[in-house]
C-alpha positions as MATLAB code, in Angstrom:
seq = 'MKVPKVDAVRRNSNRRMSPARGATMTQPINQAPAGAGRLFVVGVPIGHPGDLTFRARRVLRSAGIIASEDPRATQQLLARYRIAVPVTTYFPGNRKEKTAVLLQQLAQGRDVALVTDAGTPAVFDPGAYLVRAAHRAGVSVVAVPGPSILPAALSVAGCEGKRVLFIGRLPPSRAARRSLFRRARTLADTHVVLLEPQEVPRLVREVHGWEGNRRMVILRNLTTASEEICPTTTGRFLRSAVYESAPALVTVVFAGMARRARGMASRLGKRRQGKRMGGVIRPHRRAAV';
ca = [
    -122.378   -1.970  145.546;
    -120.367   -4.394  143.458;
    -117.718   -2.648  141.328;
    -117.208   -4.276  137.904;
    -113.767   -5.349  136.907;
    -111.764   -3.072  134.616;
    -111.711   -5.645  131.810;
    -115.500   -5.964  131.963;
    -115.928   -2.181  131.758;
    -113.604   -2.047  128.761;
    -115.530   -4.816  126.993;
    -118.858   -3.061  127.619;
    -117.435    0.249  126.366;
    -116.163   -1.373  123.186;
    -119.534   -2.976  122.628;
    -121.264    0.418  122.795;
    -118.789    2.049  120.405;
    -118.907   -0.676  117.762;
    -121.229   -0.098  114.770;
    -124.600   -1.800  114.637;
    -124.796   -5.205  112.974;
    -125.230   -4.770  109.211;
    -123.909   -1.189  109.216;
    -121.164   -0.218  106.781;
    -118.233    2.118  107.305;
    -117.012    4.337  104.454;
    -113.339    4.989  103.882;
    -112.358    8.615  104.600;
    -111.365   10.408  101.412;
    -108.168   11.660  103.038;
    -106.902    8.074  103.313;
    -106.345    7.281   99.640;
    -104.037    4.437   98.560;
    -100.312    4.979   99.020;
     -98.572    6.426   95.992;
    -101.596    8.372   94.736;
    -101.519   12.145   94.483;
    -103.567   14.474   96.658;
    -105.912   17.281   95.662;
    -105.283   20.372   97.789;
    -108.090   22.964   97.840;
    -106.197   26.170   98.615;
    -107.619   29.523   99.675;
    -105.783   32.548   98.235;
    -106.064   36.286   99.050;
    -109.222   38.171   98.095;
    -107.278   41.409   97.744;
    -104.149   41.879   99.817;
    -101.421   39.441   98.633;
     -99.962   39.300  102.130;
    -102.966   37.283  103.300;
    -101.647   34.058  101.760;
    -101.056   31.709  104.687;
     -97.728   30.041  105.424;
     -99.266   26.610  104.912;
    -100.751   27.644  101.557;
     -97.313   28.800  100.393;
     -95.787   25.479  101.398;
     -98.509   23.493   99.625;
     -98.281   25.559   96.434;
     -94.499   25.257   96.394;
     -94.600   21.459   96.744;
     -97.481   20.795   94.313;
     -96.812   19.092   91.004;
     -99.264   21.367   89.189;
    -101.631   24.220   90.090;
    -105.121   24.356   88.565;
    -106.282   27.970   88.484;
    -109.415   29.851   87.474;
    -107.221   32.775   86.349;
    -103.598   31.775   85.605;
    -102.463   35.392   85.206;
    -103.613   36.342   88.698;
    -102.114   33.142   90.096;
     -98.768   33.722   88.359;
     -98.564   37.194   89.907;
     -99.177   35.735   93.355;
     -96.632   32.954   92.820;
     -94.028   35.439   91.594;
     -94.400   37.456   94.796;
     -93.430   34.397   96.838;
     -90.931   33.020   94.295;
     -92.913   29.858   93.680;
     -92.095   28.149   90.383;
     -94.777   25.524   89.705;
     -96.618   24.874   86.406;
    -100.084   26.474   86.252;
    -102.970   25.200   84.133;
    -106.393   26.722   83.540;
    -109.464   25.352   85.276;
    -112.754   27.214   84.825;
    -116.397   26.301   84.068;
    -115.828   26.317   80.312;
    -113.191   23.553   80.351;
    -113.901   21.782   83.625;
    -114.978   18.445   82.116;
    -111.902   17.842   79.982;
    -109.543   19.383   82.556;
    -111.002   17.255   85.335;
    -110.103   14.119   83.369;
    -106.543   15.398   82.851;
    -106.102   16.340   86.508;
    -107.458   13.008   87.734;
    -104.910   11.278   85.534;
    -102.145   13.398   87.082;
    -103.403   12.472   90.547;
    -103.509    8.772   89.651;
     -99.857    9.015   88.632;
     -98.937   10.286   92.102;
     -98.743   13.997   91.313;
    -100.189   16.431   93.861;
    -102.599   19.030   92.430;
    -103.359   22.393   94.064;
    -106.713   23.948   93.146;
    -107.008   27.742   93.439;
    -109.249   30.547   92.186;
    -108.457   34.111   91.192;
    -109.411   35.242   94.714;
    -110.777   33.473   97.762;
    -111.515   29.807   98.349;
    -112.406   27.314   95.592;
    -116.015   26.075   95.539;
    -117.156   29.029   97.688;
    -118.835   31.117   94.972;
    -115.965   30.040   92.730;
    -115.184   27.042   90.476;
    -113.933   23.863   92.091;
    -116.851   21.776   93.364;
    -116.999   19.739   90.135;
    -113.351   18.665   90.457;
    -113.727   17.921   94.166;
    -116.741   15.665   93.527;
    -114.853   13.849   90.772;
    -111.934   13.340   93.157;
    -114.303   11.894   95.762;
    -115.679    9.395   93.250;
    -112.169    8.425   92.154;
    -111.046    7.814   95.737;
    -108.528   10.665   95.609;
    -107.383   12.241   98.860;
    -108.875   15.763   99.120;
    -107.158   18.137  101.552;
    -108.520   21.510  102.714;
    -106.019   24.368  103.000;
    -108.219   27.101  104.514;
    -107.609   30.699  103.621;
    -109.311   33.989  102.779;
    -112.957   34.029  101.716;
    -115.281   36.944  101.033;
    -118.043   35.586  103.295;
    -116.249   35.580  106.686;
    -114.304   38.700  105.718;
    -117.514   40.630  105.027;
    -119.272   39.358  108.146;
    -116.311   40.222  110.363;
    -116.535   43.947  109.564;
    -120.275   44.333  108.869;
    -121.380   44.319  112.496;
    -124.287   41.957  111.772;
    -125.134   38.887  113.801;
    -123.440   35.822  112.359;
    -125.392   33.068  114.113;
    -127.838   32.440  111.257;
    -126.310   33.539  107.962;
    -127.436   32.773  104.425;
    -124.892   33.263  101.649;
    -127.102   33.965   98.646;
    -124.285   34.686   96.213;
    -125.571   35.876   92.847;
    -129.257   36.637   92.321;
    -131.624   35.292   89.650;
    -132.409   37.673   86.759;
    -136.181   37.626   87.294;
    -137.708   40.069   89.785;
    -140.325   37.508   90.778;
    -137.602   34.930   91.425;
    -135.656   37.428   93.533;
    -138.722   38.235   95.614;
    -139.431   34.550   96.163;
    -135.795   34.004   97.144;
    -135.832   36.773   99.759;
    -139.172   35.560  101.116;
    -137.662   32.115  101.697;
    -134.432   33.636  103.001;
    -136.314   35.343  105.847;
    -137.366   31.939  107.164;
    -133.873   30.438  106.905;
    -131.544   33.083  108.313;
    -131.395   36.535  109.872;
    -128.393   37.885  107.959;
    -128.169   37.640  104.172;
    -125.011   38.131  102.104;
    -125.272   38.942   98.399;
    -122.638   39.501   95.695;
    -123.623   42.030   93.034;
    -122.332   43.818   89.997;
    -122.103   47.563   90.776;
    -125.060   48.448   88.562;
    -127.249   45.859   90.327;
    -126.968   47.449   93.773;
    -129.555   50.278   93.426;
    -132.117   47.926   91.900;
    -131.820   45.311   94.643;
    -131.905   47.889   97.443;
    -135.045   49.414   95.942;
    -136.676   45.982   95.721;
    -135.748   44.898   99.252;
    -136.995   48.212  100.642;
    -140.310   47.703   98.870;
    -140.677   44.102  100.061;
    -139.400   44.402  103.630;
    -139.360   48.064  104.578;
    -136.375   49.961  105.944;
    -133.674   47.361  106.538;
    -130.176   47.846  107.911;
    -127.404   46.875  105.518;
    -123.677   47.241  104.893;
    -122.112   47.734  101.450;
    -118.517   46.510  101.095;
    -116.083   47.014   98.238;
    -112.439   46.081   97.653;
    -112.001   44.390  101.028;
    -108.414   44.011  102.317;
    -107.044   46.494   99.747;
    -105.920   50.109  100.101;
    -109.220   51.228   98.503;
    -111.388   49.207  100.898;
    -114.827   50.688  101.582;
    -117.267   49.703  104.322;
    -120.570   51.592  104.122;
    -123.081   50.956  106.945;
    -126.499   52.358  106.026;
    -130.163   51.425  105.604;
    -132.177   50.731  102.483;
    -134.163   53.932  102.991;
    -131.108   56.080  103.511;
    -129.446   54.584  100.454;
    -132.451   55.371   98.247;
    -132.569   58.980   99.472;
    -128.855   59.473   98.944;
    -127.859   61.594   95.992;
    -124.481   59.880   95.690;
    -123.613   56.317   94.732;
    -120.276   55.793   93.068;
    -120.201   52.699   90.898;
    -117.006   50.653   91.135;
    -115.720   48.107   88.595;
    -115.313   45.275   91.116;
    -118.006   43.056   92.616;
    -119.905   44.566   95.536;
    -120.763   42.616   98.678;
    -123.998   43.605  100.425;
    -124.848   42.304  103.890;
    -128.480   42.713  104.927;
    -128.855   42.639  108.699;
    -131.603   40.657  110.369;
    -134.920   42.297  111.148;
    -136.579   42.234  114.549;
    -139.354   39.658  114.959;
    -142.055   42.324  114.822;
    -140.512   43.891  111.731;
    -140.365   40.516  110.004;
    -144.034   39.976  110.702;
    -145.017   43.402  109.400;
    -142.891   42.936  106.285;
    -144.485   39.597  105.487;
    -148.029   40.955  106.010;
    -147.802   44.380  104.486;
    -144.948   44.006  102.013;
    -144.349   47.607  101.031;
    -144.949   49.340  104.347;
    -141.889   51.304  105.422;
    -140.495   50.772  108.900;
    -137.918   52.357  111.120;
    -136.940   55.949  111.624;
    -136.341   57.993  108.502;
    -132.717   58.902  108.007;
    -131.310   61.338  105.505;
    -127.900   62.213  104.166;
    -125.244   60.834  101.901;
    -123.624   57.454  102.429;
    -120.144   58.044  103.773;
    -117.975   54.945  103.660;
    -115.387   54.258  106.315;
    -112.125   54.199  104.350;
    -108.995   52.700  105.739;
    -105.800   51.508  104.137;
    -105.037   47.821  104.287;
    -101.962   46.898  106.298;
];
């Protein structure tokens, strides 16, 4: 067999890797023109202040300005790490005018750090509008990963994380909620919902009626000294005589149903499934370290 020369192999390899004739290549948004500022999207703690990463501290300390959903919460975090950087408000009510101001700062070569009160911007928090505007303006956008309620909840819920749907907040209409959960069953096995405390009993009652007895985990105040992780089922929750309402948002993770259970739920709707379980929900409490 005739072995091709090295130069010929290299030429053939380059030919395969080159884009097709007529194709266009877009410029990566992290390669903005020299001298322009960068937009850093920074994840901050969801509860425990010690969860701020070393890289996030360095980025916040070197930023020209910090755009925050809640400046008071951000100032407290900055004070803990002795970071003295100007903080400006950025929330849904002022995002249009503030986006224009921040883009001007970026055009002048000033780095901007975008944060929320807790967690990662644009993940059930403000920030996507500014990021899109930065993309259109050719501004370099840099991810500084950090804490987020979604992976934190999944890590301690004990539910399969291969097919997860982050629903976030629910629509106000019962019919819309039912339609949403019906579609959610076809998209993912595990569903994560964020609720106000008073919304929890209503949603559990609805899900139990639509899908039968479903395993779930209720989580409150993750990463704090008052953290609560409550594994239960919808049926057990409804029979419980105790449910303490907390002021903070509640995260509920609904575990996936078995294939047979999914089929029965879709056909019969309100038929209960699973073994009946009684008793009071007893959360696993543990102090954050």
